[in-house]
C-alpha positions as CSV (number, residue, x, y, z in Angstrom):
1,M,-9.6,5.8,62.3
2,G,-9.3,6.8,58.3
3,R,-9.6,4.5,55.7
4,V,-6.6,3.4,54.3
5,P,-5.8,5.3,50.5
6,V,-5.2,2.1,48.1
7,R,-2.6,3.1,45.6
8,R,-3.3,1.6,42.2
9,I,-0.7,0.9,39.3
10,P,0.1,2.9,37.0
11,A,-2.1,2.6,33.9
12,D,1.1,2.0,31.8
13,Y,2.5,-0.5,34.2
14,A,-1.3,-2.0,34.3
15,V,-0.8,-2.4,30.3
16,S,2.7,-3.7,29.9
17,G,2.0,-6.1,33.1
18,R,-1.3,-7.4,31.4
19,R,1.0,-8.2,28.2
20,A,3.8,-9.2,30.3
21,V,1.2,-12.1,32.0
22,R,0.4,-13.3,28.4
23,V,3.9,-13.5,26.8
24,T,5.0,-14.7,29.8
25,L,2.3,-17.8,30.0
26,V,3.0,-18.8,26.1
27,A,6.7,-18.4,26.1
28,A,7.3,-20.6,29.6
29,A,4.6,-23.0,28.9
30,G,6.0,-23.8,25.3
31,F,9.6,-23.6,26.2
32,Y,9.1,-26.0,29.2
33,L,6.9,-28.8,27.3
34,F,9.8,-29.3,24.8
35,R,12.9,-28.4,26.8
36,Y,11.6,-31.0,29.9
37,G,8.6,-32.3,29.0
38,L,9.9,-34.0,25.9
39,D,13.4,-33.1,25.8
40,R,13.4,-31.3,22.3
41,P,15.7,-28.7,22.7
42,V,15.1,-26.9,19.2
43,A,11.3,-27.2,19.4
44,A,11.6,-25.3,22.9
45,T,13.9,-22.4,21.5
46,Y,11.6,-21.7,18.4
47,A,8.4,-21.6,20.8
48,L,10.2,-19.4,23.2
49,F,11.0,-17.0,20.7
50,A,8.0,-17.3,18.4
51,A,6.1,-15.9,21.8
52,V,8.8,-13.3,22.0
53,A,8.8,-12.3,18.5
54,V,4.9,-12.0,18.0
55,G,4.5,-10.8,21.9
56,G,7.1,-8.5,22.5
57,L,8.9,-7.3,19.6
58,A,5.7,-6.9,17.3
59,K,3.9,-4.1,18.0
60,I,0.3,-5.0,16.7
61,P,-2.0,-2.7,17.5
62,G,-5.4,-3.5,18.8
63,T,-7.1,-5.5,21.3
64,G,-6.1,-9.3,22.7
65,R,-8.7,-10.3,20.1
66,Q,-7.6,-8.5,17.2
67,R,-4.0,-8.9,17.6
68,A,-4.9,-13.1,18.0
69,A,-6.7,-12.6,14.5
70,T,-3.5,-11.2,13.1
71,V,-1.2,-13.7,14.4
72,L,-3.9,-16.3,13.1
73,R,-3.7,-15.0,9.3
74,L,-0.2,-14.4,9.6
75,L,0.5,-18.0,10.7
76,P,1.0,-19.1,6.9
77,V,4.0,-16.7,6.9
78,C,5.4,-17.7,9.7
79,W,5.8,-21.1,8.4
80,L,7.0,-19.8,4.9
81,L,10.0,-18.0,6.6
82,I,11.1,-20.7,8.9
83,V,11.4,-23.0,6.2
84,V,13.2,-20.3,3.6
85,G,15.3,-19.2,6.5
86,T,16.7,-22.7,7.1
87,C,17.0,-23.6,3.4
88,L,18.9,-20.8,2.7
89,S,21.5,-21.0,6.1
90,V,23.3,-23.5,4.2
91,R,25.4,-21.1,2.7
92,T,26.7,-17.4,4.1
93,W,26.2,-15.9,0.9
94,S,22.3,-17.2,-0.1
95,A,21.7,-16.1,3.8
96,V,22.6,-13.1,2.8
97,V,20.9,-12.8,-0.6
98,G,17.8,-14.1,1.4
99,M,17.7,-11.4,4.5
100,L,17.8,-8.7,1.9
101,A,15.0,-10.0,-0.3
102,V,13.2,-11.2,2.7
103,G,13.9,-8.1,4.5
104,F,13.1,-6.2,2.5
105,A,9.5,-7.5,1.6
106,L,9.1,-7.2,5.5
107,A,9.5,-4.0,5.9
108,F,8.0,-2.9,2.9
109,A,4.5,-4.7,3.7
110,A,3.7,-1.9,5.7
111,V,2.2,-0.3,3.1
112,G,-0.5,-2.9,3.9
113,G,-1.8,-0.7,7.2
114,P,-0.9,-0.3,10.4
115,R,-1.4,-4.5,12.0
116,L,1.3,-5.6,9.0
117,A,3.5,-3.1,9.6
118,G,3.1,-3.3,13.5
119,A,3.7,-7.3,12.6
120,A,6.8,-6.7,10.5
121,P,9.4,-6.7,13.2
122,G,8.6,-9.9,15.2
123,L,8.2,-11.5,11.5
124,Q,11.5,-10.4,10.8
125,L,12.8,-12.3,14.2
126,L,11.2,-15.4,12.8
127,Y,12.9,-15.1,9.7
128,I,16.3,-14.3,11.2
129,L,16.5,-17.0,13.9
130,P,16.3,-20.0,11.6
131,S,18.8,-18.2,9.0
132,F,21.5,-18.9,11.0
133,P,24.3,-22.3,11.5
134,P,24.1,-25.0,11.9
135,Y,22.2,-25.7,8.8
136,A,20.1,-28.5,9.8
137,P,17.6,-29.2,7.7
138,D,16.7,-32.1,8.8
139,T,15.2,-30.2,12.5
140,L,13.0,-28.6,10.0
141,G,9.8,-30.3,11.5
142,E,10.9,-29.8,14.9
143,R,11.3,-25.9,14.2
144,L,7.8,-25.7,12.8
145,I,6.5,-27.7,15.7
146,G,7.7,-25.5,18.2
147,T,6.9,-22.3,16.4
148,T,3.2,-23.4,15.7
149,T,2.7,-24.5,19.0
150,G,4.4,-21.0,20.5
151,L,1.9,-19.1,18.0
152,A,-1.0,-21.3,18.8
153,L,-0.3,-20.7,22.6
154,F,0.1,-16.9,21.9
155,I,-3.5,-16.9,19.6
156,A,-5.6,-18.7,22.5
157,V,-3.7,-16.5,25.1
158,E,-4.5,-13.2,23.7
159,A,-8.1,-14.3,23.0
160,L,-8.6,-15.4,26.7
161,V,-6.5,-14.2,29.2
162,F,-7.3,-10.3,30.4
163,P,-9.9,-9.6,27.4
164,E,-10.1,-6.0,26.5
165,P,-13.0,-4.1,25.7
166,G,-12.6,-2.9,22.0
167,P,-13.1,0.8,21.1
168,P,-16.0,1.9,18.7
169,S,-15.3,0.4,15.1
170,Y,-14.6,2.8,12.2
171,R,-18.0,1.9,11.0
172,A,-18.9,2.8,14.2
173,R,-17.5,6.1,14.0
174,A,-19.0,7.0,11.0
175,A,-22.3,6.1,11.3
176,H,-22.5,8.5,14.8
177,A,-20.9,11.1,11.9
178,A,-23.9,10.4,9.8
179,R,-26.5,10.8,12.0
180,T,-25.2,14.0,13.3
181,A,-25.1,15.4,9.6
182,A,-29.1,14.2,9.6
183,H,-29.4,16.1,12.5
184,C,-28.1,18.8,10.9
185,A,-29.3,18.8,7.2
186,A,-33.1,18.4,9.7
187,L,-32.6,21.8,11.5
188,L,-31.2,23.4,8.3
189,A,-34.4,22.4,6.6
190,T,-36.7,23.8,9.1
191,A,-36.8,27.4,10.7
192,P,-35.2,29.8,11.1
193,Y,-32.6,27.3,8.9
194,T,-29.8,27.7,10.7
195,L,-27.7,25.7,13.4
196,T,-27.4,26.8,17.0
197,G,-23.6,27.6,18.2
198,S,-23.5,23.8,20.0
199,D,-24.8,22.4,16.7
200,I,-21.6,23.4,15.0
201,R,-19.4,22.5,17.3
202,A,-21.1,18.8,18.0
203,A,-20.4,18.6,14.1
204,W,-16.9,19.7,14.4
205,E,-16.7,17.5,17.1
206,T,-17.9,14.6,15.2
207,S,-15.7,15.5,12.4
208,R,-12.5,15.1,14.5
209,S,-13.6,11.7,16.0
210,L,-13.0,10.5,12.0
211,R,-9.7,11.5,11.7
212,S,-6.6,8.8,11.5
213,L,-5.1,10.3,14.8
214,T,-8.2,9.8,16.9
215,V,-8.8,6.3,15.7
216,P,-7.0,3.8,17.4
217,E,-4.7,1.9,14.8
218,A,-6.2,-1.2,14.8
219,D,-9.6,0.1,13.3
220,R,-8.0,2.6,10.5
221,P,-9.4,1.8,7.3
222,A,-5.7,2.0,5.8
223,G,-5.5,-1.6,4.0
224,P,-5.4,-1.5,0.1
225,G,-8.8,-3.6,-0.7
226,V,-12.0,-2.8,-1.9
227,R,-13.5,-2.4,1.9
228,D,-11.2,-0.3,3.5
229,R,-10.6,2.1,0.8
230,A,-14.3,2.5,0.3
231,L,-14.5,2.9,4.7
232,A,-12.0,5.1,4.1
233,H,-13.5,7.0,1.9
234,T,-16.8,7.2,3.3
235,G,-14.9,8.8,6.7
236,L,-13.5,11.8,3.9
237,T,-16.9,12.6,2.9
238,T,-19.1,12.4,5.6
239,R,-16.7,15.4,7.1
240,T,-16.7,17.2,4.4
241,L,-20.5,16.9,4.7
242,L,-20.7,18.0,8.2
243,S,-17.9,21.1,7.3
244,R,-20.4,22.2,4.3
245,L,-23.4,22.0,6.9
246,A,-21.8,23.7,9.6
247,Q,-20.7,26.8,7.0
248,L,-23.9,27.1,5.1
249,P,-25.3,30.4,5.4
250,A,-28.8,31.4,6.6
251,P,-31.4,32.6,3.6
252,P,-31.1,36.1,2.9
253,D,-34.3,36.9,2.9
254,G,-35.1,34.5,5.7
255,Q,-36.9,32.1,3.4
256,P,-34.9,29.6,1.6
257,G,-37.2,28.4,-0.9
258,P,-39.0,25.4,-1.9
259,E,-36.1,23.7,-3.7
260,P,-33.9,24.0,-1.4
261,T,-35.6,23.0,1.6
262,A,-36.5,19.7,-0.3
263,V,-32.5,19.2,-0.9
264,L,-31.8,19.5,2.6
265,Q,-34.7,17.0,3.7
266,A,-33.6,14.5,1.4
267,V,-30.3,15.0,3.0
268,A,-31.1,14.3,6.4
269,Q,-33.2,10.9,4.9
270,L,-30.1,10.0,3.0
271,A,-27.5,10.8,6.1
272,T,-29.9,8.5,7.9
273,A,-30.1,5.7,5.9
274,T,-26.7,5.6,5.4
275,A,-25.8,5.3,9.0
276,T,-28.6,2.3,8.8
277,C,-26.5,0.7,6.1
278,L,-23.2,1.3,8.1
279,A,-24.7,-1.0,10.7
280,A,-25.4,-3.8,8.5
281,G,-28.7,-2.3,7.6
282,P,-29.8,-2.2,4.0
283,S,-28.6,-0.1,1.2
284,P,-30.2,3.3,1.2
285,V,-31.3,2.9,-2.8
286,A,-34.9,5.0,-1.9
287,A,-33.0,7.7,-0.2
288,Y,-30.3,7.9,-3.0
289,E,-32.8,8.4,-5.6
290,H,-34.9,10.9,-3.7
291,L,-31.6,13.1,-3.1
292,V,-30.8,12.9,-7.0
293,T,-34.2,14.2,-7.9
294,A,-34.3,16.9,-5.2
295,R,-31.1,17.9,-6.3
296,A,-31.7,17.9,-9.9
297,R,-34.6,20.1,-9.6
298,L,-32.5,22.9,-7.6
299,S,-29.9,22.5,-10.3
300,A,-32.8,22.8,-12.7
301,V,-33.7,26.3,-11.0
302,S,-30.7,27.6,-10.5
303,V,-29.0,26.9,-13.7
304,G,-30.0,23.8,-15.6
305,P,-28.6,20.3,-15.6
306,R,-25.3,19.5,-14.0
307,T,-24.4,16.4,-13.2
308,A,-25.4,12.5,-13.3
309,P,-26.7,10.2,-12.4
310,V,-30.1,11.7,-12.9
311,P,-32.9,10.0,-13.9
312,E,-34.4,11.3,-17.4
313,T,-38.0,12.3,-15.3
314,A,-35.9,14.7,-13.5
315,R,-33.6,16.1,-16.1
316,A,-34.0,20.0,-16.1
317,P,-35.3,22.2,-19.0
318,A,-32.7,23.3,-22.0
319,P,-29.8,24.9,-20.8
320,E,-31.4,28.5,-22.3
321,A,-34.6,28.4,-20.4
322,A,-32.4,27.7,-16.9
323,A,-30.0,30.3,-17.7
324,A,-33.3,32.6,-18.1
325,A,-34.7,31.4,-14.9
326,A,-31.3,31.8,-12.8
327,L,-31.2,35.9,-14.1
328,D,-34.7,36.2,-11.4
329,F,-32.2,35.0,-8.5
330,P,-30.0,37.7,-6.7
331,P,-26.4,36.6,-6.1
332,P,-27.0,35.8,-2.1
333,V,-29.6,33.3,-3.5
334,L,-27.7,31.8,-6.0
335,R,-24.2,31.1,-3.6
336,R,-26.7,29.7,-1.1
337,H,-28.3,27.5,-3.8
338,A,-24.6,26.6,-4.6
339,A,-23.7,26.0,-1.4
340,V,-26.7,23.4,-1.0
341,L,-25.6,21.6,-4.3
342,E,-22.2,21.2,-2.7
343,I,-23.8,19.7,0.5
344,A,-26.0,17.2,-1.7
345,D,-22.7,16.1,-3.8
346,A,-21.0,15.2,-0.3
347,A,-24.1,12.9,0.7
348,L,-24.6,11.2,-2.5
349,A,-20.4,10.3,-2.1
350,M,-21.2,9.2,1.4
351,A,-23.8,7.2,0.6
352,A,-22.4,5.6,-2.3
353,A,-19.1,5.0,-0.1
354,A,-20.7,3.5,2.8
355,D,-22.5,1.5,0.3
356,L,-19.3,0.0,-1.0
357,A,-17.7,-0.4,2.3
358,V,-20.2,-2.7,3.8
359,R,-21.1,-4.5,0.8
360,G,-17.7,-4.3,-1.4
361,R,-18.6,-5.1,-5.2
362,H,-22.1,-6.2,-4.5
363,A,-23.2,-2.2,-3.9
364,A,-26.5,-1.4,-5.1
365,L,-25.7,1.9,-5.2
366,E,-24.9,4.0,-9.0
367,I,-21.4,5.4,-8.4
368,A,-19.1,7.5,-10.4
369,Q,-16.0,5.4,-11.9
370,S,-13.9,8.4,-11.3
371,R,-14.0,8.9,-7.5
372,F,-14.6,5.3,-6.9
373,W,-11.9,4.0,-9.4
374,Y,-11.2,1.2,-7.1
375,A,-14.9,-0.4,-7.1
376,G,-14.5,-2.7,-9.9
377,T,-10.6,-3.7,-9.2
378,W,-9.6,-7.0,-7.8
379,T,-7.4,-7.0,-4.6
380,P,-4.5,-8.4,-6.0
381,A,-4.8,-5.9,-8.4
382,L,-5.1,-3.2,-5.5
383,W,-2.6,-4.8,-3.5
384,W,-0.2,-3.9,-6.9
385,H,-1.5,-0.5,-7.1
386,R,-0.6,0.8,-3.5
387,L,2.7,-1.3,-4.2
388,R,4.0,0.3,-6.9
389,G,2.2,3.8,-5.5
390,H,5.3,3.6,-2.9
391,A,8.0,1.8,-5.1
392,G,10.2,5.0,-5.4
393,R,12.4,7.0,-3.1
394,R,10.3,9.6,-2.1
395,S,7.8,6.9,-0.3
396,V,8.6,6.8,3.3
397,F,7.1,3.4,3.3
398,F,9.9,2.5,0.4
399,Q,13.2,4.2,2.2
400,N,12.4,2.7,6.0
401,A,12.3,-0.5,4.1
402,A,15.7,-0.2,2.3
403,R,17.2,1.1,5.3
404,I,16.4,-1.7,7.3
405,A,16.9,-4.4,4.8
406,L,20.4,-3.2,4.1
407,A,21.4,-2.9,7.7
408,L,20.1,-6.6,8.0
409,T,21.8,-8.0,5.5
410,A,25.3,-6.3,6.4
411,A,24.7,-7.7,10.0
412,R,24.1,-10.9,8.6
413,L,27.5,-10.7,6.3
414,V,29.2,-9.5,9.2
415,A,27.9,-12.3,11.6
416,G,28.7,-15.3,8.5
417,V,32.4,-13.8,7.3
418,D,33.4,-13.3,11.0
419,T,32.1,-16.1,12.3
420,L,30.6,-13.7,15.3
421,P,29.4,-16.2,18.2
422,H,25.8,-15.8,18.7
423,G,25.1,-13.5,15.5
424,F,21.6,-14.1,15.8
425,W,22.0,-11.4,18.8
426,A,23.8,-8.8,16.5
427,M,20.9,-8.7,14.0
428,L,18.4,-8.7,17.0
429,A,20.5,-5.3,18.0
430,T,20.4,-4.1,13.9
431,L,16.5,-5.2,14.4
432,T,15.4,-3.1,17.4
433,L,17.8,-0.5,17.8
434,T,17.8,0.9,13.9
435,R,15.2,4.3,13.9
436,T,14.3,6.3,11.2
437,T,16.6,8.9,12.0
438,M,19.9,9.6,12.2
439,D,19.3,11.2,15.7
440,E,17.2,8.8,17.3
441,T,19.1,6.1,16.2
442,W,21.9,7.2,18.2
443,H,20.1,8.0,20.8
444,T,18.5,4.6,21.4
445,I,21.9,3.1,20.5
446,R,23.6,5.4,23.8
447,L,21.0,4.0,26.1
448,A,20.9,0.2,24.7
449,L,24.5,-0.2,25.2
450,A,24.3,1.3,28.7
451,G,21.8,-1.0,29.6
452,T,23.5,-3.8,27.7
453,L,26.6,-3.3,29.8
454,A,24.5,-2.9,32.8
455,G,23.1,-6.0,32.1
456,A,26.2,-8.1,31.0
457,F,27.3,-7.6,34.6
458,V,24.0,-9.0,36.2
459,T,24.7,-11.9,33.8
460,A,28.0,-12.6,34.4
461,A,27.3,-12.5,37.9
462,T,24.4,-14.9,37.6
463,L,26.1,-17.5,35.5
464,S,29.0,-17.3,38.2
465,L,27.3,-17.9,41.1
466,A,24.7,-20.3,39.7
467,G,27.3,-22.1,37.5
468,P,25.7,-25.3,36.1
469,H,22.5,-25.5,37.9
470,T,20.2,-25.8,35.3
471,A,17.2,-25.8,38.2
472,V,18.5,-22.0,39.4
473,Y,17.8,-20.9,35.8
474,A,14.6,-22.8,35.2
475,V,13.0,-21.2,38.4
476,V,14.1,-17.9,37.7
477,L,13.5,-17.6,34.1
478,P,9.8,-16.9,34.0
479,V,9.8,-14.3,36.9
480,W,12.5,-12.5,35.3
481,M,10.7,-12.5,32.0
482,L,7.5,-11.1,33.8
483,F,9.3,-8.4,35.2
484,A,11.7,-7.9,31.9
485,F,8.2,-7.4,29.1
486,T,6.4,-5.3,32.5
487,V,9.6,-2.9,33.1
488,G,11.0,-2.7,29.9
489,P,8.0,-1.4,27.6
490,V,7.5,1.4,30.2
491,K,11.1,2.6,31.5
492,G,12.6,2.4,27.6
493,V,15.0,0.9,25.2
494,G,17.8,1.0,28.1
495,W,16.4,-0.9,30.5
496,A,14.5,-3.1,27.8
497,Q,18.2,-4.3,26.5
498,G,19.6,-4.8,30.1
499,L,16.6,-7.0,31.2
500,F,16.7,-9.0,27.8
501,T,20.3,-9.6,28.1
502,V,19.7,-11.4,31.4
503,L,16.8,-13.2,29.7
504,V,18.4,-14.8,26.9
505,A,20.9,-16.0,29.1
506,L,18.8,-17.6,31.4
507,V,17.3,-19.1,28.2
508,F,20.4,-20.2,26.7
509,A,22.1,-21.6,30.1
510,Q,19.4,-24.3,29.7
511,L,20.2,-25.1,26.4
512,S,24.1,-25.9,26.7
513,V,26.7,-25.3,29.5
514,P,26.3,-21.8,30.7
515,T,29.8,-19.7,31.2
516,W,30.3,-15.9,32.5
517,R,31.7,-15.3,28.9
518,L,28.4,-15.5,27.5
519,A,27.5,-11.8,28.9
520,E,31.0,-11.0,27.5
521,V,29.6,-12.3,24.1
522,R,26.4,-10.7,24.4
523,M,27.9,-7.4,25.1
524,L,30.0,-7.9,21.5
525,D,27.0,-8.4,19.7
526,V,25.1,-5.6,20.6
527,L,27.8,-3.4,20.0
528,V,28.6,-4.8,16.8
529,G,24.5,-5.0,15.6
530,S,24.6,-1.1,17.1
531,A,27.5,0.1,14.7
532,I,26.0,-1.0,11.7
533,G,22.2,0.2,12.6
534,A,24.3,3.6,13.0
535,V,26.1,3.5,9.7
536,F,22.7,2.9,7.7
537,G,21.3,4.8,9.9
538,L,23.8,8.0,9.0
539,L,24.0,7.0,5.0
540,A,20.1,5.8,4.4
541,W,17.6,8.8,4.8
542,P,19.1,10.0,8.2
543,R,16.4,13.0,8.4
544,G,13.5,10.3,8.4
545,A,10.0,12.0,7.2
546,H,11.2,15.7,8.5
547,D,12.4,16.6,5.0
548,E,10.5,13.9,3.1
549,L,7.3,15.6,4.3
550,R,8.4,19.1,3.7
551,Q,9.0,18.1,-0.2
552,A,6.0,15.9,-0.3
553,A,3.9,18.8,0.7
554,A,5.6,21.0,-1.8
555,E,4.8,18.7,-4.7
556,L,1.4,18.1,-3.7
557,L,0.8,22.0,-4.1
558,R,2.4,22.3,-7.6
559,R,0.2,19.0,-8.5
560,A,-2.6,21.1,-7.2
561,A,-2.0,24.4,-9.0
562,E,-1.9,22.4,-12.3
563,I,-5.2,21.2,-11.5
564,V,-6.5,24.7,-10.8
565,V,-5.5,25.7,-13.7
566,A,-6.8,23.1,-16.0
567,T,-10.1,23.0,-14.0
568,G,-10.4,26.7,-14.5
569,A,-9.7,27.1,-17.9
570,S,-12.3,24.1,-18.7
571,V,-15.5,26.0,-16.4
572,A,-14.3,29.3,-18.0
573,G,-14.6,27.6,-21.3
574,G,-17.6,25.7,-21.3
575,G,-15.8,22.7,-21.8
576,A,-14.2,23.9,-25.1
577,V,-11.0,23.2,-23.1
578,V,-9.4,19.8,-23.0
579,V,-8.0,18.5,-20.1
580,A,-8.0,15.4,-18.4
581,P,-10.7,13.5,-17.1
582,P,-11.2,13.1,-13.5
583,G,-8.7,9.7,-12.8
584,Q,-6.7,10.4,-15.7
585,P,-2.6,11.2,-15.8
586,G,-3.5,14.8,-14.2
587,H,-5.3,13.7,-11.6
588,R,-3.7,10.6,-10.8
589,S,-0.6,12.6,-10.4
590,L,-2.0,14.7,-7.8
591,Q,-3.5,11.8,-6.0
592,R,-0.5,10.0,-6.0
593,A,1.3,13.1,-4.3
594,V,-1.6,13.2,-2.0
595,V,-0.8,9.5,-0.4
596,L,2.6,10.2,-0.5
597,A,2.5,13.1,1.8
598,E,0.1,11.3,3.9
599,S,2.6,8.3,4.5
600,A,5.6,10.9,5.3
601,Y,3.1,12.7,7.6
602,A,2.4,9.7,9.4
603,Q,5.9,9.0,10.1
604,F,6.4,12.5,11.0
605,Q,3.9,12.2,13.8
606,S,5.7,9.3,15.1
607,E,9.1,10.9,15.4
608,P,10.2,13.2,17.7
609,T,11.9,16.6,17.0
610,P,15.5,16.3,16.2
611,F,18.1,17.6,18.8
612,G,18.3,20.8,17.9
613,G,15.5,20.8,15.4
614,A,18.1,21.0,12.1
615,A,15.5,19.0,9.9
616,R,13.2,21.1,10.4
617,R,14.8,25.0,9.4
618,A,14.2,24.7,5.9
619,A,10.5,24.6,6.5
620,P,8.2,27.9,7.9
621,P,8.0,27.7,11.7
622,A,4.0,27.0,11.8
623,V,3.2,25.1,9.0
624,D,0.0,22.9,9.6
625,W,0.7,20.0,7.2
626,Q,-3.0,18.7,7.8
627,A,-4.1,21.3,5.9
628,T,-1.5,20.4,3.2
629,L,-3.1,17.5,2.7
630,L,-6.7,18.7,3.0
631,T,-6.0,21.4,0.4
632,G,-5.1,17.9,-1.8
633,H,-8.0,16.5,-1.4
634,H,-10.3,20.0,-1.6
635,T,-8.6,20.3,-5.4
636,L,-9.2,16.6,-6.4
637,W,-13.1,16.6,-5.1
638,G,-13.9,19.8,-6.5
639,S,-12.2,19.3,-9.9
640,E,-13.9,16.0,-10.2
641,R,-17.1,17.5,-9.4
642,L,-16.7,20.7,-11.5
643,L,-15.6,18.9,-14.9
644,T,-18.7,16.7,-14.7
645,P,-20.3,16.8,-17.8
646,P,-22.5,19.0,-19.5
647,L,-20.3,22.1,-19.1
648,T,-22.5,25.1,-20.3
649,G,-21.0,28.3,-20.8
650,L,-20.6,31.2,-18.4
651,G,-20.2,33.9,-20.4
652,T,-17.1,36.1,-21.2
653,A,-17.4,38.6,-17.8
654,A,-17.8,35.1,-15.7
655,A,-15.3,33.4,-17.3
656,E,-13.2,36.3,-16.9
657,S,-14.0,36.6,-13.2
658,V,-13.3,32.5,-12.8
659,G,-9.8,32.7,-14.8
660,A,-8.6,35.4,-12.7
661,L,-9.2,33.7,-9.5
662,G,-7.9,30.3,-10.9
663,D,-4.6,32.1,-11.6
664,R,-4.5,33.6,-8.1
665,V,-5.0,30.4,-6.4
666,A,-2.5,28.6,-8.5
667,G,0.1,31.5,-7.8
668,R,-0.4,31.1,-4.3
669,M,-0.2,27.8,-4.3
670,L,3.2,27.6,-6.3
671,L,4.5,30.5,-3.5
672,V,3.7,28.3,-0.5
673,S,5.2,25.1,-2.7
674,A,8.8,27.2,-3.1
675,A,8.4,28.0,0.4
676,L,7.9,24.9,1.6
677,D,10.9,23.3,-0.2
678,P,12.9,26.1,-1.6
679,G,15.0,25.2,-4.8
680,A,18.5,26.1,-5.3
681,D,17.8,28.7,-7.3
682,T,14.2,29.7,-5.6
683,P,14.6,33.8,-4.7
684,A,16.3,34.2,-1.4
685,G,13.8,36.9,-0.4
686,P,10.6,36.0,1.9
687,V,7.6,34.9,0.0
688,P,4.6,35.8,1.8
689,L,2.3,32.7,2.4
690,I,-1.1,34.6,2.9
691,D,-2.7,36.0,0.2
692,P,-3.1,39.9,0.8
693,A,-6.2,39.8,-1.5
694,L,-7.7,36.8,0.3
695,G,-10.8,39.0,2.5
696,Q,-11.8,41.0,-0.9
697,A,-15.0,40.2,-2.6
698,V,-14.7,38.9,-6.0
699,T,-16.6,40.9,-8.5
700,E,-19.6,38.9,-9.5
701,P,-20.8,39.5,-12.9
702,P,-24.6,40.3,-13.4
703,G,-26.7,37.3,-15.0
704,A,-24.2,34.4,-13.8
705,P,-24.9,30.8,-13.4
706,R,-24.7,28.8,-10.7
707,L,-21.5,26.8,-12.1
708,Y,-19.6,30.5,-12.0
709,Y,-20.6,30.4,-7.9
710,A,-19.9,26.8,-7.6
711,T,-16.2,27.5,-9.0
712,V,-15.8,31.0,-7.3
713,S,-16.5,28.8,-3.9
714,W,-14.4,25.6,-4.6
715,L,-11.3,28.3,-5.3
716,E,-12.1,30.5,-2.4
717,S,-12.2,27.5,0.1
718,L,-8.4,26.5,-1.7
719,L,-7.3,30.0,-0.6
720,T,-8.7,29.5,2.8
721,D,-6.7,26.4,3.4
722,L,-3.4,27.8,2.1
723,T,-3.9,30.6,5.1
724,R,-4.1,27.8,7.1
725,I,-1.5,26.0,5.7
726,A,0.7,29.5,7.2
727,H,-1.5,30.3,9.9
728,G,-0.7,26.4,11.7
729,G,-5.0,26.0,11.5
730,S,-5.6,29.5,13.2
731,G,-7.0,30.5,10.1
732,P,-10.7,31.9,9.6
733,G,-13.4,29.5,10.4
734,P,-14.5,27.7,13.8
735,D,-12.5,25.2,13.8
736,P,-8.4,25.1,12.4
737,H,-8.7,21.3,10.7
738,P,-12.2,20.8,8.8
739,P,-12.8,18.1,7.3
């Protein structure tokens, strides 16, 4: 006889089932302990809903241990919400004002990263629960005891029951990428001085592993603190280093020269030391200084002194002598020298960022304040910087917080003025059914109402059959809870609402005398909450991030065009043209535009395409938004690098060539910006997104210094970025989404 095949549980049900077991254990244990063991119905209610809030409604990313750690840190916040909600429920007007302020603050806290964003709905529920009558400050102690018990049980169960293996941390990913960069640099420093196809593919794949889309939410360095910012900076600079190593051309004559070889060898050593540093090893001080010295020697051979920090012993000769030395090299050699120096810059930035990510303000490496402006800033100031940067209607974080806060406030007002029975359920419906786009909200509401109606029928039948027999509800509750929290997340919002309708009926039937009209009240509350959510979904930014991303990307390109023109003018004038130094208003405006575009892009990816696609009709059909964000980053990095003093003159011919190319790049940026977000008076004709002169070689003036080739290389890379924006990632190069 053949073996009977073993049917495996689908992965989605297995994941939700494990989570359902945890939530059920916590909720049932806390509820039964206080309801039947200690006869404390208030504490029982708060213990159960605390578990449901953080385990069911909240979507805290990560493994069980990571979620437990997040809830443990948020425990004081939970206590504060219970206290404030209890005190403000004395009057409807105070409860409404409190809901507006607290609701906005909790939703806006999503700027702090995915963990806070995931915890926000659960924290909202913990505040909503005590903000309804009866006003009973004398029960505050029971409420806090119940909430604390539920959260403590949740922390213990999440950490101990069904432990999950954790994915590689972002630091581990960055360390692996640094080792890959070291391998590539070592190969480029030895004959035949090129990378094989497999090495290039490995570099691209390693680079992709650092992109936020491929990193679990709980492990993304998205917080506003120094270490999180530095770790995110480490990922960006490592991706840049891998990209430049993969694109380094072979030596024109097969002989790279001793200085470029020494730089690549030093890059390999520094990348290896950086990987060790990320694994909690020592700071890569010696390797860092070695690369600084090797870089200074190559810079002296090519053009003379360029950037700090350079030890006095490694300073280049006078600019006149260096410029004369540069005339001995043909243009292909100078182009490769410029590319190698770009690699060195990326490696130095990677090492500095990694040291800052591991040791914070105790980092040992000398850093550039323009690039690591946050290094010496205290955490509260960094939080304020993050909050202030998103405190405007162009931020999707602000939009989402305003939408949900206004909807919850309206629901609380309606429930208080009309004395809506179980108005808590109406607010819960508003909280769970309001989405970031009107199309998605309406679709969700239709499913939720259908599910709630089905759940109301089941509830009415159950209450009619069981009557006042509390033991029946006590036996059925944990079984139904396990079923609801397993099936609901997999089957969707309709099933979730229907199953939850029966669940809350089973809970309240054990707290008061049950009647079949409880199902009627539940249906009415969900209908009211859904209507309020639909109204505010329609009035407050109904298209979510779909339009906001288009506008943010266009603004980013306009700011980038300004930086390109100013940087090109300063380089062409040898520093005689005054521009805002890195970190000053011009660069800060572009940095803020990049931040807003990144947040809009992150939400855009989580939103489904609107039905009919109306929200995307104004944008080109094949826009690569990731390439738009990279254009902003590349503009900032290149400008900071080129404006590092001292700036030497290019000569008349080289200055004219750089100016012409800079104007061309800025013009293309403005055209792409107009195509992404056409204004009311924008010409109606089609705007070509591809530069027709992209493939044409730039005229190279004889005797141009290395700074000229570095500037041209930066500007041509920006043109390539613009091509990828229009082609949806199918532009030239081995990777449609390079670092």
